[in-house]
mmCIF file of the N, C-alpha and C atoms, coordinates in Angstrom:
data_MODEL
# 
_entry.id   MODEL 
# 
loop_
_atom_site.group_PDB 
_atom_site.id 
_atom_site.type_symbol 
_atom_site.label_atom_id 
_atom_site.label_alt_id 
_atom_site.label_comp_id 
_atom_site.label_asym_id 
_atom_site.label_entity_id 
_atom_site.label_seq_id 
_atom_site.pdbx_PDB_ins_code 
_atom_site.Cartn_x 
_atom_site.Cartn_y 
_atom_site.Cartn_z 
_atom_site.occupancy 
_atom_site.B_iso_or_equiv 
_atom_site.pdbx_formal_charge 
_atom_site.auth_seq_id 
_atom_site.auth_comp_id 
_atom_site.auth_asym_id 
_atom_site.auth_atom_id 
_atom_site.pdbx_PDB_model_num 
ATOM 1   N N  . MET A 1 1  ? 131.042 125.015 104.355 1.00 0.00 ? 1  MET A N  1 
ATOM 2   C CA . MET A 1 1  ? 130.139 124.010 103.831 1.00 0.00 ? 1  MET A CA 1 
ATOM 3   C C  . MET A 1 1  ? 129.327 123.395 104.954 1.00 0.00 ? 1  MET A C  1 
ATOM 4   N N  . ASP A 1 2  ? 129.877 123.396 106.151 1.00 0.00 ? 2  ASP A N  1 
ATOM 5   C CA . ASP A 1 2  ? 129.189 122.798 107.298 1.00 0.00 ? 2  ASP A CA 1 
ATOM 6   C C  . ASP A 1 2  ? 127.933 123.593 107.661 1.00 0.00 ? 2  ASP A C  1 
ATOM 7   N N  . ILE A 1 3  ? 127.999 124.915 107.541 1.00 0.00 ? 3  ILE A N  1 
ATOM 8   C CA . ILE A 1 3  ? 126.846 125.759 107.861 1.00 0.00 ? 3  ILE A CA 1 
ATOM 9   C C  . ILE A 1 3  ? 125.733 125.557 106.835 1.00 0.00 ? 3  ILE A C  1 
ATOM 10  N N  . VAL A 1 4  ? 126.078 125.402 105.571 1.00 0.00 ? 4  VAL A N  1 
ATOM 11  C CA . VAL A 1 4  ? 125.082 125.174 104.526 1.00 0.00 ? 4  VAL A CA 1 
ATOM 12  C C  . VAL A 1 4  ? 124.372 123.833 104.769 1.00 0.00 ? 4  VAL A C  1 
ATOM 13  N N  . GLY A 1 5  ? 125.154 122.815 105.122 1.00 0.00 ? 5  GLY A N  1 
ATOM 14  C CA . GLY A 1 5  ? 124.576 121.503 105.413 1.00 0.00 ? 5  GLY A CA 1 
ATOM 15  C C  . GLY A 1 5  ? 123.621 121.555 106.594 1.00 0.00 ? 5  GLY A C  1 
ATOM 16  N N  . GLU A 1 6  ? 124.009 122.261 107.631 1.00 0.00 ? 6  GLU A N  1 
ATOM 17  C CA . GLU A 1 6  ? 123.146 122.410 108.813 1.00 0.00 ? 6  GLU A CA 1 
ATOM 18  C C  . GLU A 1 6  ? 121.861 123.173 108.465 1.00 0.00 ? 6  GLU A C  1 
ATOM 19  N N  . SER A 1 7  ? 122.002 124.215 107.649 1.00 0.00 ? 7  SER A N  1 
ATOM 20  C CA . SER A 1 7  ? 120.811 124.992 107.295 1.00 0.00 ? 7  SER A CA 1 
ATOM 21  C C  . SER A 1 7  ? 119.852 124.162 106.457 1.00 0.00 ? 7  SER A C  1 
ATOM 22  N N  . ILE A 1 8  ? 120.372 123.312 105.579 1.00 0.00 ? 8  ILE A N  1 
ATOM 23  C CA . ILE A 1 8  ? 119.499 122.443 104.789 1.00 0.00 ? 8  ILE A CA 1 
ATOM 24  C C  . ILE A 1 8  ? 118.798 121.430 105.687 1.00 0.00 ? 8  ILE A C  1 
ATOM 25  N N  . LYS A 1 9  ? 119.520 120.884 106.674 1.00 0.00 ? 9  LYS A N  1 
ATOM 26  C CA . LYS A 1 9  ? 118.901 119.947 107.617 1.00 0.00 ? 9  LYS A CA 1 
ATOM 27  C C  . LYS A 1 9  ? 117.764 120.624 108.378 1.00 0.00 ? 9  LYS A C  1 
ATOM 28  N N  . PHE A 1 10 ? 117.997 121.830 108.857 1.00 0.00 ? 10 PHE A N  1 
ATOM 29  C CA . PHE A 1 10 ? 116.958 122.546 109.606 1.00 0.00 ? 10 PHE A CA 1 
ATOM 30  C C  . PHE A 1 10 ? 115.772 122.905 108.713 1.00 0.00 ? 10 PHE A C  1 
ATOM 31  N N  . MET A 1 11 ? 116.062 123.257 107.455 1.00 0.00 ? 11 MET A N  1 
ATOM 32  C CA . MET A 1 11 ? 114.983 123.580 106.529 1.00 0.00 ? 11 MET A CA 1 
ATOM 33  C C  . MET A 1 11 ? 114.113 122.347 106.289 1.00 0.00 ? 11 MET A C  1 
ATOM 34  N N  . VAL A 1 12 ? 114.728 121.214 106.031 1.00 0.00 ? 12 VAL A N  1 
ATOM 35  C CA . VAL A 1 12 ? 113.969 119.978 105.796 1.00 0.00 ? 12 VAL A CA 1 
ATOM 36  C C  . VAL A 1 12 ? 113.213 119.580 107.054 1.00 0.00 ? 12 VAL A C  1 
ATOM 37  N N  . LEU A 1 13 ? 113.848 119.678 108.206 1.00 0.00 ? 13 LEU A N  1 
ATOM 38  C CA . LEU A 1 13 ? 113.176 119.340 109.460 1.00 0.00 ? 13 LEU A CA 1 
ATOM 39  C C  . LEU A 1 13 ? 111.979 120.255 109.696 1.00 0.00 ? 13 LEU A C  1 
ATOM 40  N N  . GLY A 1 14 ? 112.141 121.533 109.450 1.00 0.00 ? 14 GLY A N  1 
ATOM 41  C CA . GLY A 1 14 ? 111.039 122.475 109.627 1.00 0.00 ? 14 GLY A CA 1 
ATOM 42  C C  . GLY A 1 14 ? 109.902 122.201 108.666 1.00 0.00 ? 14 GLY A C  1 
ATOM 43  N N  . MET A 1 15 ? 110.203 121.891 107.420 1.00 0.00 ? 15 MET A N  1 
ATOM 44  C CA . MET A 1 15 ? 109.164 121.589 106.447 1.00 0.00 ? 15 MET A CA 1 
ATOM 45  C C  . MET A 1 15 ? 108.423 120.305 106.830 1.00 0.00 ? 15 MET A C  1 
ATOM 46  N N  . LEU A 1 16 ? 109.146 119.311 107.321 1.00 0.00 ? 16 LEU A N  1 
ATOM 47  C CA . LEU A 1 16 ? 108.497 118.073 107.760 1.00 0.00 ? 16 LEU A CA 1 
ATOM 48  C C  . LEU A 1 16 ? 107.587 118.310 108.953 1.00 0.00 ? 16 LEU A C  1 
ATOM 49  N N  . VAL A 1 17 ? 108.018 119.150 109.878 1.00 0.00 ? 17 VAL A N  1 
ATOM 50  C CA . VAL A 1 17 ? 107.182 119.458 111.045 1.00 0.00 ? 17 VAL A CA 1 
ATOM 51  C C  . VAL A 1 17 ? 105.904 120.161 110.602 1.00 0.00 ? 17 VAL A C  1 
ATOM 52  N N  . VAL A 1 18 ? 106.022 121.132 109.715 1.00 0.00 ? 18 VAL A N  1 
ATOM 53  C CA . VAL A 1 18 ? 104.848 121.854 109.234 1.00 0.00 ? 18 VAL A CA 1 
ATOM 54  C C  . VAL A 1 18 ? 103.926 120.922 108.454 1.00 0.00 ? 18 VAL A C  1 
ATOM 55  N N  . PHE A 1 19 ? 104.470 120.099 107.572 1.00 0.00 ? 19 PHE A N  1 
ATOM 56  C CA . PHE A 1 19 ? 103.669 119.166 106.794 1.00 0.00 ? 19 PHE A CA 1 
ATOM 57  C C  . PHE A 1 19 ? 102.940 118.185 107.714 1.00 0.00 ? 19 PHE A C  1 
ATOM 58  N N  . THR A 1 20 ? 103.638 117.663 108.714 1.00 0.00 ? 20 THR A N  1 
ATOM 59  C CA . THR A 1 20 ? 103.020 116.731 109.662 1.00 0.00 ? 20 THR A CA 1 
ATOM 60  C C  . THR A 1 20 ? 101.900 117.413 110.437 1.00 0.00 ? 20 THR A C  1 
ATOM 61  N N  . PHE A 1 21 ? 102.132 118.632 110.888 1.00 0.00 ? 21 PHE A N  1 
ATOM 62  C CA . PHE A 1 21 ? 101.109 119.370 111.619 1.00 0.00 ? 21 PHE A CA 1 
ATOM 63  C C  . PHE A 1 21 ? 99.875  119.595 110.761 1.00 0.00 ? 21 PHE A C  1 
ATOM 64  N N  . ILE A 1 22 ? 100.064 119.993 109.520 1.00 0.00 ? 22 ILE A N  1 
ATOM 65  C CA . ILE A 1 22 ? 98.926  120.239 108.632 1.00 0.00 ? 22 ILE A CA 1 
ATOM 66  C C  . ILE A 1 22 ? 98.182  118.942 108.355 1.00 0.00 ? 22 ILE A C  1 
ATOM 67  N N  . TYR A 1 23 ? 98.895  117.843 108.150 1.00 0.00 ? 23 TYR A N  1 
ATOM 68  C CA . TYR A 1 23 ? 98.256  116.549 107.912 1.00 0.00 ? 23 TYR A CA 1 
ATOM 69  C C  . TYR A 1 23 ? 97.413  116.124 109.120 1.00 0.00 ? 23 TYR A C  1 
ATOM 70  N N  . VAL A 1 24 ? 97.971  116.243 110.303 1.00 0.00 ? 24 VAL A N  1 
ATOM 71  C CA . VAL A 1 24 ? 97.230  115.891 111.528 1.00 0.00 ? 24 VAL A CA 1 
ATOM 72  C C  . VAL A 1 24 ? 96.019  116.809 111.679 1.00 0.00 ? 24 VAL A C  1 
ATOM 73  N N  . LEU A 1 25 ? 96.158  118.074 111.379 1.00 0.00 ? 25 LEU A N  1 
ATOM 74  C CA . LEU A 1 25 ? 95.054  119.024 111.471 1.00 0.00 ? 25 LEU A CA 1 
ATOM 75  C C  . LEU A 1 25 ? 93.918  118.640 110.522 1.00 0.00 ? 25 LEU A C  1 
ATOM 76  N N  . VAL A 1 26 ? 94.252  118.268 109.288 1.00 0.00 ? 26 VAL A N  1 
ATOM 77  C CA . VAL A 1 26 ? 93.233  117.874 108.317 1.00 0.00 ? 26 VAL A CA 1 
ATOM 78  C C  . VAL A 1 26 ? 92.516  116.605 108.774 1.00 0.00 ? 26 VAL A C  1 
ATOM 79  N N  . VAL A 1 27 ? 93.258  115.631 109.274 1.00 0.00 ? 27 VAL A N  1 
ATOM 80  C CA . VAL A 1 27 ? 92.647  114.389 109.752 1.00 0.00 ? 27 VAL A CA 1 
ATOM 81  C C  . VAL A 1 27 ? 91.723  114.667 110.932 1.00 0.00 ? 27 VAL A C  1 
ATOM 82  N N  . LEU A 1 28 ? 92.166  115.470 111.881 1.00 0.00 ? 28 LEU A N  1 
ATOM 83  C CA . LEU A 1 28 ? 91.336  115.776 113.047 1.00 0.00 ? 28 LEU A CA 1 
ATOM 84  C C  . LEU A 1 28 ? 90.085  116.558 112.658 1.00 0.00 ? 28 LEU A C  1 
ATOM 85  N N  . MET A 1 29 ? 90.194  117.463 111.691 1.00 0.00 ? 29 MET A N  1 
ATOM 86  C CA . MET A 1 29 ? 89.012  118.206 111.235 1.00 0.00 ? 29 MET A CA 1 
ATOM 87  C C  . MET A 1 29 ? 88.006  117.267 110.578 1.00 0.00 ? 29 MET A C  1 
ATOM 88  N N  . GLY A 1 30 ? 88.487  116.284 109.838 1.00 0.00 ? 30 GLY A N  1 
ATOM 89  C CA . GLY A 1 30 ? 87.599  115.300 109.232 1.00 0.00 ? 30 GLY A CA 1 
ATOM 90  C C  . GLY A 1 30 ? 86.882  114.469 110.282 1.00 0.00 ? 30 GLY A C  1 
ATOM 91  N N  . VAL A 1 31 ? 87.613  114.040 111.307 1.00 0.00 ? 31 VAL A N  1 
ATOM 92  C CA . VAL A 1 31 ? 87.003  113.273 112.402 1.00 0.00 ? 31 VAL A CA 1 
ATOM 93  C C  . VAL A 1 31 ? 85.983  114.135 113.136 1.00 0.00 ? 31 VAL A C  1 
ATOM 94  N N  . GLN A 1 32 ? 86.315  115.384 113.377 1.00 0.00 ? 32 GLN A N  1 
ATOM 95  C CA . GLN A 1 32 ? 85.395  116.289 114.056 1.00 0.00 ? 32 GLN A CA 1 
ATOM 96  C C  . GLN A 1 32 ? 84.119  116.481 113.238 1.00 0.00 ? 32 GLN A C  1 
ATOM 97  N N  . ALA A 1 33 ? 84.241  116.625 111.932 1.00 0.00 ? 33 ALA A N  1 
ATOM 98  C CA . ALA A 1 33 ? 83.064  116.799 111.077 1.00 0.00 ? 33 ALA A CA 1 
ATOM 99  C C  . ALA A 1 33 ? 82.168  115.575 111.137 1.00 0.00 ? 33 ALA A C  1 
ATOM 100 N N  . LYS A 1 34 ? 82.763  114.380 111.132 1.00 0.00 ? 34 LYS A N  1 
ATOM 101 C CA . LYS A 1 34 ? 81.966  113.154 111.222 1.00 0.00 ? 34 LYS A CA 1 
ATOM 102 C C  . LYS A 1 34 ? 81.245  113.060 112.565 1.00 0.00 ? 34 LYS A C  1 
ATOM 103 N N  . ILE A 1 35 ? 81.923  113.427 113.635 1.00 0.00 ? 35 ILE A N  1 
ATOM 104 C CA . ILE A 1 35 ? 81.303  113.382 114.966 1.00 0.00 ? 35 ILE A CA 1 
ATOM 105 C C  . ILE A 1 35 ? 80.154  114.379 115.052 1.00 0.00 ? 35 ILE A C  1 
ATOM 106 N N  . ILE A 1 36 ? 80.380  115.579 114.570 1.00 0.00 ? 36 ILE A N  1 
ATOM 107 C CA . ILE A 1 36 ? 79.333  116.604 114.629 1.00 0.00 ? 36 ILE A CA 1 
ATOM 108 C C  . ILE A 1 36 ? 78.130  116.188 113.789 1.00 0.00 ? 36 ILE A C  1 
ATOM 109 N N  . ASN A 1 37 ? 78.365  115.658 112.592 1.00 0.00 ? 37 ASN A N  1 
ATOM 110 C CA . ASN A 1 37 ? 77.256  115.222 111.743 1.00 0.00 ? 37 ASN A CA 1 
ATOM 111 C C  . ASN A 1 37 ? 76.508  114.038 112.337 1.00 0.00 ? 37 ASN A C  1 
ATOM 112 N N  . LYS A 1 38 ? 77.193  113.226 113.118 1.00 0.00 ? 38 LYS A N  1 
ATOM 113 C CA . LYS A 1 38 ? 76.535  112.073 113.744 1.00 0.00 ? 38 LYS A CA 1 
ATOM 114 C C  . LYS A 1 38 ? 75.592  112.521 114.850 1.00 0.00 ? 38 LYS A C  1 
ATOM 115 N N  . PHE A 1 39 ? 76.035  113.422 115.708 1.00 0.00 ? 39 PHE A N  1 
ATOM 116 C CA . PHE A 1 39 ? 75.241  113.831 116.858 1.00 0.00 ? 39 PHE A CA 1 
ATOM 117 C C  . PHE A 1 39 ? 74.336  115.027 116.573 1.00 0.00 ? 39 PHE A C  1 
ATOM 118 N N  . PHE A 1 40 ? 74.686  115.846 115.595 1.00 0.00 ? 40 PHE A N  1 
ATOM 119 C CA . PHE A 1 40 ? 73.890  117.021 115.257 1.00 0.00 ? 40 PHE A CA 1 
ATOM 120 C C  . PHE A 1 40 ? 73.632  117.052 113.753 1.00 0.00 ? 40 PHE A C  1 
ATOM 121 N N  . PRO A 1 41 ? 72.792  116.157 113.250 1.00 0.00 ? 41 PRO A N  1 
ATOM 122 C CA . PRO A 1 41 ? 72.553  116.148 111.801 1.00 0.00 ? 41 PRO A CA 1 
ATOM 123 C C  . PRO A 1 41 ? 71.818  117.393 111.357 1.00 0.00 ? 41 PRO A C  1 
ATOM 124 N N  . GLU A 1 42 ? 72.052  117.776 110.102 1.00 0.00 ? 42 GLU A N  1 
ATOM 125 C CA . GLU A 1 42 ? 71.413  118.959 109.547 1.00 0.00 ? 42 GLU A CA 1 
ATOM 126 C C  . GLU A 1 42 ? 69.948  118.653 109.271 1.00 0.00 ? 42 GLU A C  1 
ATOM 127 N N  . LYS A 1 43 ? 69.077  119.553 109.696 1.00 0.00 ? 43 LYS A N  1 
ATOM 128 C CA . LYS A 1 43 ? 67.656  119.367 109.465 1.00 0.00 ? 43 LYS A CA 1 
ATOM 129 C C  . LYS A 1 43 ? 67.334  119.777 108.044 1.00 0.00 ? 43 LYS A C  1 
ATOM 130 N N  . LYS A 1 44 ? 66.625  118.921 107.340 1.00 0.00 ? 44 LYS A N  1 
ATOM 131 C CA . LYS A 1 44 ? 66.253  119.221 105.967 1.00 0.00 ? 44 LYS A CA 1 
ATOM 132 C C  . LYS A 1 44 ? 65.009  120.086 105.969 1.00 0.00 ? 44 LYS A C  1 
ATOM 133 N N  . GLN A 1 45 ? 65.047  121.171 105.215 1.00 0.00 ? 45 GLN A N  1 
ATOM 134 C CA . GLN A 1 45 ? 63.909  122.076 105.126 1.00 0.00 ? 45 GLN A CA 1 
ATOM 135 C C  . GLN A 1 45 ? 62.994  121.603 104.008 1.00 0.00 ? 45 GLN A C  1 
ATOM 136 N N  . PRO A 1 46 ? 61.706  121.618 104.259 1.00 0.00 ? 46 PRO A N  1 
ATOM 137 C CA . PRO A 1 46 ? 60.781  121.184 103.210 1.00 0.00 ? 46 PRO A CA 1 
ATOM 138 C C  . PRO A 1 46 ? 60.801  122.165 102.047 1.00 0.00 ? 46 PRO A C  1 
ATOM 139 N N  . MET A 1 47 ? 60.756  121.624 100.852 1.00 0.00 ? 47 MET A N  1 
ATOM 140 C CA . MET A 1 47 ? 60.755  122.462 99.659  1.00 0.00 ? 47 MET A CA 1 
ATOM 141 C C  . MET A 1 47 ? 59.342  122.949 99.400  1.00 0.00 ? 47 MET A C  1 
ATOM 142 N N  . VAL A 1 48 ? 59.218  124.198 99.031  1.00 0.00 ? 48 VAL A N  1 
ATOM 143 C CA . VAL A 1 48 ? 57.912  124.762 98.718  1.00 0.00 ? 48 VAL A CA 1 
ATOM 144 C C  . VAL A 1 48 ? 57.677  124.555 97.231  1.00 0.00 ? 48 VAL A C  1 
ATOM 145 N N  . SER A 1 49 ? 56.753  123.687 96.914  1.00 0.00 ? 49 SER A N  1 
ATOM 146 C CA . SER A 1 49 ? 56.408  123.435 95.516  1.00 0.00 ? 49 SER A CA 1 
ATOM 147 C C  . SER A 1 49 ? 54.988  122.932 95.448  1.00 0.00 ? 49 SER A C  1 
ATOM 148 N N  . SER A 1 50 ? 54.504  122.712 94.244  1.00 0.00 ? 50 SER A N  1 
ATOM 149 C CA . SER A 1 50 ? 53.138  122.249 94.081  1.00 0.00 ? 50 SER A CA 1 
ATOM 150 C C  . SER A 1 50 ? 52.973  120.832 94.608  1.00 0.00 ? 50 SER A C  1 
ATOM 151 N N  . ALA A 1 51 ? 54.041  120.053 94.682  1.00 0.00 ? 51 ALA A N  1 
ATOM 152 C CA . ALA A 1 51 ? 53.949  118.686 95.195  1.00 0.00 ? 51 ALA A CA 1 
ATOM 153 C C  . ALA A 1 51 ? 53.686  118.677 96.698  1.00 0.00 ? 51 ALA A C  1 
ATOM 154 N N  . SER A 1 52 ? 54.108  119.721 97.405  1.00 0.00 ? 52 SER A N  1 
ATOM 155 C CA . SER A 1 52 ? 53.902  119.762 98.848  1.00 0.00 ? 52 SER A CA 1 
ATOM 156 C C  . SER A 1 52 ? 52.582  120.435 99.216  1.00 0.00 ? 52 SER A C  1 
ATOM 157 N N  . GLY A 1 53 ? 51.794  120.817 98.237  1.00 0.00 ? 53 GLY A N  1 
ATOM 158 C CA . GLY A 1 53 ? 50.495  121.406 98.520  1.00 0.00 ? 53 GLY A CA 1 
ATOM 159 C C  . GLY A 1 53 ? 50.444  122.907 98.350  1.00 0.00 ? 53 GLY A C  1 
ATOM 160 N N  . ALA A 1 54 ? 51.566  123.564 98.194  1.00 0.00 ? 54 ALA A N  1 
ATOM 161 C CA . ALA A 1 54 ? 51.572  125.011 98.019  1.00 0.00 ? 54 ALA A CA 1 
ATOM 162 C C  . ALA A 1 54 ? 51.367  125.334 96.547  1.00 0.00 ? 54 ALA A C  1 
ATOM 163 N N  . ALA A 1 55 ? 50.620  126.368 96.295  1.00 0.00 ? 55 ALA A N  1 
ATOM 164 C CA . ALA A 1 55 ? 50.363  126.779 94.916  1.00 0.00 ? 55 ALA A CA 1 
ATOM 165 C C  . ALA A 1 55 ? 51.623  127.407 94.335  1.00 0.00 ? 55 ALA A C  1 
ATOM 166 N N  . PRO A 1 56 ? 51.849  127.256 93.038  1.00 0.00 ? 56 PRO A N  1 
ATOM 167 C CA . PRO A 1 56 ? 53.047  127.846 92.427  1.00 0.00 ? 56 PRO A CA 1 
ATOM 168 C C  . PRO A 1 56 ? 53.091  129.362 92.565  1.00 0.00 ? 56 PRO A C  1 
ATOM 169 N N  . GLY A 1 57 ? 51.941  130.006 92.587  1.00 0.00 ? 57 GLY A N  1 
ATOM 170 C CA . GLY A 1 57 ? 51.907  131.459 92.735  1.00 0.00 ? 57 GLY A CA 1 
ATOM 171 C C  . GLY A 1 57 ? 52.371  131.914 94.106  1.00 0.00 ? 57 GLY A C  1 
ATOM 172 N N  . GLU A 1 58 ? 52.154  131.070 95.115  1.00 0.00 ? 58 GLU A N  1 
ATOM 173 C CA . GLU A 1 58 ? 52.579  131.434 96.475  1.00 0.00 ? 58 GLU A CA 1 
ATOM 174 C C  . GLU A 1 58 ? 54.097  131.503 96.572  1.00 0.00 ? 58 GLU A C  1 
ATOM 175 N N  . ALA A 1 59 ? 54.795  130.606 95.908  1.00 0.00 ? 59 ALA A N  1 
ATOM 176 C CA . ALA A 1 59 ? 56.263  130.634 95.934  1.00 0.00 ? 59 ALA A CA 1 
ATOM 177 C C  . ALA A 1 59 ? 56.784  131.905 95.263  1.00 0.00 ? 59 ALA A C  1 
ATOM 178 N N  . ALA A 1 60 ? 56.175  132.282 94.153  1.00 0.00 ? 60 ALA A N  1 
ATOM 179 C CA . ALA A 1 60 ? 56.595  133.504 93.460  1.00 0.00 ? 60 ALA A CA 1 
ATOM 180 C C  . ALA A 1 60 ? 56.298  134.737 94.300  1.00 0.00 ? 60 ALA A C  1 
ATOM 181 N N  . GLU A 1 61 ? 55.147  134.722 94.996  1.00 0.00 ? 61 GLU A N  1 
ATOM 182 C CA . GLU A 1 61 ? 54.796  135.852 95.861  1.00 0.00 ? 61 GLU A CA 1 
ATOM 183 C C  . GLU A 1 61 ? 55.767  135.971 97.022  1.00 0.00 ? 61 GLU A C  1 
ATOM 184 N N  . GLU A 1 62 ? 56.151  134.825 97.596  1.00 0.00 ? 62 GLU A N  1 
ATOM 185 C CA . GLU A 1 62 ? 57.117  134.838 98.699  1.00 0.00 ? 62 GLU A CA 1 
ATOM 186 C C  . GLU A 1 62 ? 58.460  135.383 98.225  1.00 0.00 ? 62 GLU A C  1 
ATOM 187 N N  . GLU A 1 63 ? 58.874  134.989 97.040  1.00 0.00 ? 63 GLU A N  1 
ATOM 188 C CA . GLU A 1 63 ? 60.130  135.487 96.481  1.00 0.00 ? 63 GLU A CA 1 
ATOM 189 C C  . GLU A 1 63 ? 60.052  136.994 96.245  1.00 0.00 ? 63 GLU A C  1 
ATOM 190 N N  . SER A 1 64 ? 58.930  137.476 95.771  1.00 0.00 ? 64 SER A N  1 
ATOM 191 C CA . SER A 1 64 ? 58.749  138.916 95.554  1.00 0.00 ? 64 SER A CA 1 
ATOM 192 C C  . SER A 1 64 ? 58.830  139.680 96.870  1.00 0.00 ? 64 SER A C  1 
ATOM 193 N N  . ARG A 1 65 ? 58.248  139.114 97.907  1.00 0.00 ? 65 ARG A N  1 
ATOM 194 C CA . ARG A 1 65 ? 58.318  139.765 99.229  1.00 0.00 ? 65 ARG A CA 1 
ATOM 195 C C  . ARG A 1 65 ? 59.746  139.824 99.737  1.00 0.00 ? 65 ARG A C  1 
ATOM 196 N N  . ARG A 1 66 ? 60.505  138.760 99.521  1.00 0.00 ? 66 ARG A N  1 
ATOM 197 C CA . ARG A 1 66 ? 61.913  138.760 99.957  1.00 0.00 ? 66 ARG A CA 1 
ATOM 198 C C  . ARG A 1 66 ? 62.697  139.828 99.205  1.00 0.00 ? 66 ARG A C  1 
ATOM 199 N N  . ILE A 1 67 ? 62.486  139.911 97.906  1.00 0.00 ? 67 ILE A N  1 
ATOM 200 C CA . ILE A 1 67 ? 63.204  140.904 97.111  1.00 0.00 ? 67 ILE A CA 1 
ATOM 201 C C  . ILE A 1 67 ? 62.834  142.316 97.562  1.00 0.00 ? 67 ILE A C  1 
ATOM 202 N N  . ALA A 1 68 ? 61.550  142.548 97.836  1.00 0.00 ? 68 ALA A N  1 
ATOM 203 C CA . ALA A 1 68 ? 61.119  143.866 98.302  1.00 0.00 ? 68 ALA A CA 1 
ATOM 204 C C  . ALA A 1 68 ? 61.746  144.201 99.646  1.00 0.00 ? 68 ALA A C  1 
ATOM 205 N N  . ALA A 1 69 ? 61.843  143.217 100.527 1.00 0.00 ? 69 ALA A N  1 
ATOM 206 C CA . ALA A 1 69 ? 62.451  143.460 101.836 1.00 0.00 ? 69 ALA A CA 1 
ATOM 207 C C  . ALA A 1 69 ? 63.932  143.788 101.693 1.00 0.00 ? 69 ALA A C  1 
ATOM 208 N N  . ILE A 1 70 ? 64.614  143.101 100.797 1.00 0.00 ? 70 ILE A N  1 
ATOM 209 C CA . ILE A 1 70 ? 66.043  143.368 100.580 1.00 0.00 ? 70 ILE A CA 1 
ATOM 210 C C  . ILE A 1 70 ? 66.243  144.761 100.009 1.00 0.00 ? 70 ILE A C  1 
ATOM 211 N N  . ILE A 1 71 ? 65.415  145.135 99.039  1.00 0.00 ? 71 ILE A N  1 
ATOM 212 C CA . ILE A 1 71 ? 65.521  146.470 98.439  1.00 0.00 ? 71 ILE A CA 1 
ATOM 213 C C  . ILE A 1 71 ? 65.254  147.556 99.482  1.00 0.00 ? 71 ILE A C  1 
ATOM 214 N N  . ALA A 1 72 ? 64.245  147.328 100.333 1.00 0.00 ? 72 ALA A N  1 
ATOM 215 C CA . ALA A 1 72 ? 63.933  148.308 101.373 1.00 0.00 ? 72 ALA A CA 1 
ATOM 216 C C  . ALA A 1 72 ? 65.084  148.430 102.373 1.00 0.00 ? 72 ALA A C  1 
ATOM 217 N N  . ALA A 1 73 ? 65.699  147.300 102.723 1.00 0.00 ? 73 ALA A N  1 
ATOM 218 C CA . ALA A 1 73 ? 66.809  147.344 103.674 1.00 0.00 ? 73 ALA A CA 1 
ATOM 219 C C  . ALA A 1 73 ? 68.008  148.079 103.092 1.00 0.00 ? 73 ALA A C  1 
ATOM 220 N N  . VAL A 1 74 ? 68.307  147.820 101.829 1.00 0.00 ? 74 VAL A N  1 
ATOM 221 C CA . VAL A 1 74 ? 69.448  148.494 101.198 1.00 0.00 ? 74 VAL A CA 1 
ATOM 222 C C  . VAL A 1 74 ? 69.178  149.984 101.067 1.00 0.00 ? 74 VAL A C  1 
ATOM 223 N N  . SER A 1 75 ? 67.952  150.353 100.706 1.00 0.00 ? 75 SER A N  1 
ATOM 224 C CA . SER A 1 75 ? 67.606  151.776 100.586 1.00 0.00 ? 75 SER A CA 1 
ATOM 225 C C  . SER A 1 75 ? 67.720  152.478 101.930 1.00 0.00 ? 75 SER A C  1 
ATOM 226 N N  . GLU A 1 76 ? 67.261  151.825 102.974 1.00 0.00 ? 76 GLU A N  1 
ATOM 227 C CA . GLU A 1 76 ? 67.331  152.413 104.314 1.00 0.00 ? 76 GLU A CA 1 
ATOM 228 C C  . GLU A 1 76 ? 68.785  152.557 104.752 1.00 0.00 ? 76 GLU A C  1 
ATOM 229 N N  . PHE A 1 77 ? 69.625  151.564 104.414 1.00 0.00 ? 77 PHE A N  1 
ATOM 230 C CA . PHE A 1 77 ? 71.028  151.622 104.780 1.00 0.00 ? 77 PHE A CA 1 
ATOM 231 C C  . PHE A 1 77 ? 71.733  152.762 104.061 1.00 0.00 ? 77 PHE A C  1 
ATOM 232 N N  . ARG A 1 78 ? 71.405  152.981 102.804 1.00 0.00 ? 78 ARG A N  1 
ATOM 233 C CA . ARG A 1 78 ? 72.069  154.035 102.028 1.00 0.00 ? 78 ARG A CA 1 
ATOM 234 C C  . ARG A 1 78 ? 71.655  155.428 102.460 1.00 0.00 ? 78 ARG A C  1 
ATOM 235 N N  . LYS A 1 79 ? 70.481  155.577 103.111 1.00 0.00 ? 79 LYS A N  1 
ATOM 236 C CA . LYS A 1 79 ? 70.062  156.890 103.600 1.00 0.00 ? 79 LYS A CA 1 
ATOM 237 C C  . LYS A 1 79 ? 70.988  157.405 104.684 1.00 0.00 ? 79 LYS A C  1 
ATOM 238 N N  . ASN A 1 80 ? 71.512  156.523 105.491 1.00 0.00 ? 80 ASN A N  1 
ATOM 239 C CA . ASN A 1 80 ? 72.352  156.936 106.626 1.00 0.00 ? 80 ASN A CA 1 
ATOM 240 C C  . ASN A 1 80 ? 73.725  157.210 106.182 1.00 0.00 ? 80 ASN A C  1 
# 
């Protein structure tokens, strides 16, 4: 019975160590994210729409060009 008791103690101790480590890791990652966002904020990209002066047809044309480029890249990749 003494060995079973010792194994349960070690199991609980090991689980507490792992839980504590994961908790500290999550807290530190949150602090790191706040620090990074403070010093290196994400740059907002301007939206292409009629309100910004671009014609609605230009956005559709740009999307068509992107789709054509993707199709061409996939076709070229499949040739090899």
